[in-house]
KEKE-3310 file (N, C-alpha, C; in steps of 0.2 Angstrom, whole numbers, plus 5000, padded with zeros to 4 digits):
npx = (5437:5420:5408:5391:5383:5390:5387:5373:5372:5379:5370:5358:5362:5363:5351:5344:5350:5346:5332:5331:5335:5325:5313:5309:5304:5294:5285:5282:5276:5264:5258:5256:5246:5236:5233:5230:5219:5210:5210:5203:5191:5186:5185:5175:5164:5163:5159:5147:5141:5139:5130:5119:5116:5113:5102:5093:5092:5085:5073:5056:5048:5038:5041:5056:5071:5085:5101:5109:5103:5105:5119:5120:5114:5125:5135:5130:5130:5143:5149:5144:5149:5162:5179:5189:5198:5196:5199:5190:5177:5174:5169:5171:5157:5149:5136:5128:5116:5099:5083:5072:5064:5057:5068:5079:5097:5106:5120:5131:5146:5159:5172:5187:5200:5211:5220:5235:5240:5251:5260:5267:5278:5286:5289:5296:5295:5281:5266:5257:5243:5229:5219:5203:5189:5172:5159:5142:5129:5112:5096:5082:5067)
npy = (4605:4607:4595:4593:4585:4587:4601:4601:4594:4603:4614:4609:4607:4621:4626:4619:4625:4639:4637:4633:4645:4654:4648:4650:4663:4662:4654:4662:4673:4666:4661:4673:4679:4670:4672:4686:4686:4678:4687:4698:4692:4688:4701:4706:4698:4702:4715:4713:4706:4716:4724:4716:4714:4728:4730:4721:4727:4739:4737:4739:4733:4727:4722:4732:4725:4720:4725:4714:4704:4709:4708:4694:4691:4695:4687:4674:4676:4678:4666:4657:4660:4665:4662:4653:4642:4633:4641:4651:4661:4674:4689:4705:4715:4730:4740:4755:4768:4769:4763:4772:4782:4784:4786:4788:4786:4770:4762:4749:4742:4731:4721:4711:4701:4695:4681:4677:4663:4657:4667:4676:4667:4668:4681:4690:4702:4705:4706:4694:4695:4704:4717:4718:4728:4734:4746:4750:4761:4765:4771:4770:4762)
npz = (5075:5079:5081:5075:5084:5096:5098:5100:5112:5121:5120:5126:5139:5142:5140:5151:5162:5160:5161:5174:5180:5176:5181:5195:5194:5185:5192:5202:5196:5190:5202:5208:5200:5202:5216:5217:5209:5217:5228:5222:5219:5232:5237:5229:5233:5247:5245:5239:5249:5259:5252:5252:5265:5268:5260:5266:5278:5275:5269:5271:5285:5299:5314:5312:5305:5315:5320:5323:5315:5302:5302:5303:5290:5282:5286:5283:5269:5265:5270:5261:5249:5248:5243:5253:5256:5267:5278:5290:5285:5292:5292:5299:5303:5303:5308:5305:5310:5311:5305:5308:5302:5286:5273:5281:5282:5281:5285:5281:5285:5280:5284:5281:5284:5272:5270:5263:5252:5245:5240:5250:5253:5242:5241:5253:5259:5258:5266:5276:5277:5270:5271:5267:5263:5263:5260:5261:5258:5261:5259:5270:5267)
capx = (5431:5415:5402:5384:5381:5392:5384:5367:5373:5380:5364:5354:5364:5362:5343:5342:5352:5341:5325:5332:5335:5318:5307:5306:5301:5288:5281:5280:5271:5258:5254:5254:5240:5231:5232:5227:5212:5206:5208:5198:5185:5184:5183:5168:5160:5162:5155:5140:5138:5137:5124:5114:5115:5110:5096:5089:5090:5081:5066:5051:5045:5036:5046:5062:5076:5090:5108:5112:5100:5109:5126:5119:5113:5131:5139:5128:5132:5151:5150:5142:5151:5169:5184:5194:5202:5196:5199:5184:5175:5171:5171:5168:5151:5147:5130:5126:5110:5093:5078:5067:5060:5058:5073:5085:5102:5108:5127:5134:5153:5161:5179:5189:5208:5212:5227:5238:5242:5258:5264:5272:5283:5291:5291:5297:5292:5274:5262:5253:5236:5227:5213:5198:5183:5167:5154:5136:5124:5106:5090:5077:5060)
capy = (4607:4604:4592:4595:4582:4591:4607:4600:4592:4609:4618:4606:4609:4628:4627:4617:4631:4645:4636:4633:4652:4657:4644:4653:4669:4660:4652:4668:4676:4662:4661:4680:4680:4666:4675:4692:4684:4676:4693:4702:4688:4689:4708:4707:4695:4707:4721:4710:4705:4723:4726:4711:4716:4734:4729:4717:4732:4745:4735:4740:4728:4728:4726:4733:4720:4722:4725:4707:4701:4712:4704:4687:4691:4696:4681:4669:4677:4677:4659:4653:4663:4667:4657:4654:4636:4630:4646:4653:4667:4678:4696:4710:4719:4736:4743:4761:4771:4766:4765:4775:4785:4782:4790:4788:4782:4764:4760:4743:4741:4724:4720:4704:4700:4690:4678:4675:4656:4655:4673:4678:4662:4670:4688:4690:4709:4705:4704:4688:4697:4710:4719:4720:4731:4737:4750:4752:4766:4765:4775:4766:4762)
capz = (5072:5083:5077:5076:5090:5102:5099:5103:5119:5125:5120:5130:5146:5143:5141:5157:5167:5159:5164:5181:5183:5175:5184:5201:5192:5182:5197:5206:5192:5190:5209:5210:5196:5205:5222:5216:5207:5223:5232:5219:5219:5239:5238:5226:5238:5253:5242:5238:5256:5262:5249:5254:5272:5268:5257:5271:5283:5273:5267:5276:5289:5305:5316:5308:5306:5320:5317:5323:5310:5297:5302:5301:5283:5279:5288:5278:5262:5264:5271:5256:5242:5248:5243:5259:5256:5273:5283:5292:5282:5297:5291:5304:5301:5308:5305:5309:5307:5312:5301:5312:5298:5279:5270:5285:5279:5284:5283:5282:5284:5281:5283:5281:5283:5268:5271:5257:5253:5243:5238:5255:5253:5237:5242:5260:5261:5257:5272:5276:5276:5266:5274:5262:5266:5258:5263:5257:5262:5257:5262:5272:5264)
cpx = (5426:5410:5396:5381:5383:5389:5377:5367:5374:5374:5359:5355:5362:5355:5341:5344:5347:5335:5326:5332:5328:5312:5304:5302:5294:5283:5278:5275:5264:5254:5252:5247:5234:5228:5228:5220:5208:5205:5203:5191:5182:5181:5176:5163:5158:5158:5148:5137:5136:5131:5118:5112:5111:5103:5091:5087:5085:5074:5061:5048:5043:5036:5052:5067:5082:5097:5111:5109:5104:5116:5125:5118:5120:5135:5137:5130:5139:5152:5149:5145:5159:5173:5189:5199:5202:5196:5192:5183:5171:5173:5168:5163:5150:5141:5128:5120:5104:5087:5072:5061:5061:5063:5079:5091:5104:5115:5129:5141:5155:5168:5182:5197:5209:5219:5229:5240:5249:5263:5269:5278:5288:5293:5291:5294:5285:5271:5258:5246:5235:5220:5208:5192:5178:5162:5148:5131:5118:5101:5085:5070:5055)
cpy = (4603:4601:4594:4592:4585:4597:4606:4598:4598:4614:4615:4608:4617:4629:4625:4622:4637:4643:4636:4640:4655:4654:4648:4660:4668:4658:4657:4672:4672:4662:4668:4681:4676:4670:4681:4691:4682:4682:4697:4699:4689:4697:4709:4704:4699:4712:4719:4709:4711:4725:4722:4713:4723:4734:4726:4722:4737:4743:4736:4734:4730:4722:4727:4727:4724:4722:4718:4703:4703:4708:4697:4686:4691:4690:4675:4670:4676:4669:4655:4655:4664:4661:4658:4648:4634:4635:4649:4660:4671:4685:4700:4714:4724:4739:4749:4764:4766:4768:4767:4778:4783:4788:4791:4784:4776:4763:4754:4743:4734:4724:4713:4704:4694:4687:4675:4667:4655:4661:4675:4673:4664:4677:4689:4697:4709:4703:4698:4689:4703:4712:4722:4723:4734:4741:4751:4756:4766:4768:4770:4767:4764)
cpz = (5077:5079:5079:5083:5096:5103:5102:5110:5123:5125:5125:5138:5147:5144:5148:5163:5166:5162:5171:5184:5182:5179:5190:5199:5189:5187:5201:5202:5191:5196:5210:5206:5200:5212:5221:5213:5212:5227:5229:5219:5226:5240:5235:5230:5244:5251:5242:5245:5259:5259:5251:5261:5272:5265:5262:5276:5281:5271:5273:5279:5296:5310:5312:5310:5311:5317:5318:5317:5303:5296:5301:5293:5279:5280:5283:5271:5261:5265:5265:5249:5242:5247:5248:5260:5263:5279:5284:5289:5287:5296:5297:5301:5306:5304:5309:5306:5309:5307:5305:5308:5291:5277:5275:5282:5284:5281:5285:5280:5285:5279:5284:5280:5279:5269:5265:5258:5251:5242:5243:5255:5248:5238:5250:5263:5261:5264:5271:5275:5273:5269:5268:5266:5261:5263:5259:5261:5257:5262:5264:5268:5269)
residu = (MET:ILE:THR:THR:THR:LYS:LYS:LEU:LYS:CYS:ALA:LYS:GLY:ALA:ALA:MET:VAL:GLU:PHE:ALA:ILE:VAL:LEU:PRO:LEU:LEU:LEU:MET:LEU:VAL:PHE:GLY:ILE:ILE:GLU:PHE:GLY:LEU:VAL:LEU:PHE:ASP:GLN:ALA:MET:ILE:THR:ASN:ALA:SER:ARG:GLU:GLY:ALA:ARG:ALA:GLY:ILE:VAL:PHE:ALA:ASP:PRO:ARG:ILE:THR:THR:GLU:GLN:ILE:SER:THR:VAL:VAL:GLN:ASN:TYR:THR:ALA:GLY:ASN:MET:ILE:THR:PHE:GLY:ALA:ALA:ALA:ASN:PRO:THR:THR:THR:VAL:THR:GLY:ALA:CYS:ALA:ASN:SER:GLY:ASP:PRO:LEU:THR:VAL:ASN:VAL:SER:TYR:PRO:TYR:SER:PHE:LEU:VAL:LEU:PRO:ASN:PHE:VAL:SER:SER:LEU:SER:ASP:THR:LEU:ASN:LEU:SER:ALA:GLN:THR:ILE:MET:ARG:CYS:GLU)
# end
């Protein structure tokens, strides 16, 4: 007949083995939630940056703002707001359309290659980068 003390010692060992099996899955789930939260945040910041650039470009001014100045607005916004953990937040900005007349469309495209921090270490088939992009079209004032 097995005593209660022996049963508890056997159960402790089984719990440690089960925890060792479940721990990698738990860590992958936690870090996956964190990584994709960061991806969604940076996507929102890129979308906001494209809006800020387009808004700066369509506002009536004499002389009109140049495409380089619009790109600078986008760069400044992303540099101050994106979470990059030390990596350079240098998205690619493409501005098409000129505000020659009121009502002309101005398009600002922003793209950024997001580099995953931890997740590719757990899932080898996952790419190291994810291309984030946003487009804003506004009419000139």
